[in-house]
C-alpha positions, 0 to 999 in steps of 0.5 A: 406778967413777966416770965422768968427762966428757971434756974438750971441748978434747980431742975430735975429731969426724969429719964426713962431707962431700960432698967427703970426711971432715973431722976437726975439734976439737969446740970448732971444730964448736961455734963454727962448725957446719955452715955453709951445708951445714946437714945436715952432722953429726958421725958419730964422735968420739974423744979427740984425745990417745989416739985412743980412739973416744968415743960421740957422746953426748960431743957436747952434744945441740944440736950433734949436728945430727941430725933430732931435735936440729934439730926440738927447736931449731925447736920452741924446746925447745933453744936455737939453737946457730948463727945462721941463714944 
């Protein structure tokens, strides 16, 4: 069975923010990122049309904002996804 990649336009991500949980479209997260709270990261993903949970692997690695992705960005092994503030 062939597995298709989810359409990034139809993915919502859940961000655990100090002021509460935020759901935002993945495309918006990719465009804006964590802003001044640089350690925020997506904790969950789902299909916006069906509500079906998706693995975090649907988020491109450099936009996951994990310890490892930030390290690889600092080492210049991954391109910087957002401008530094």
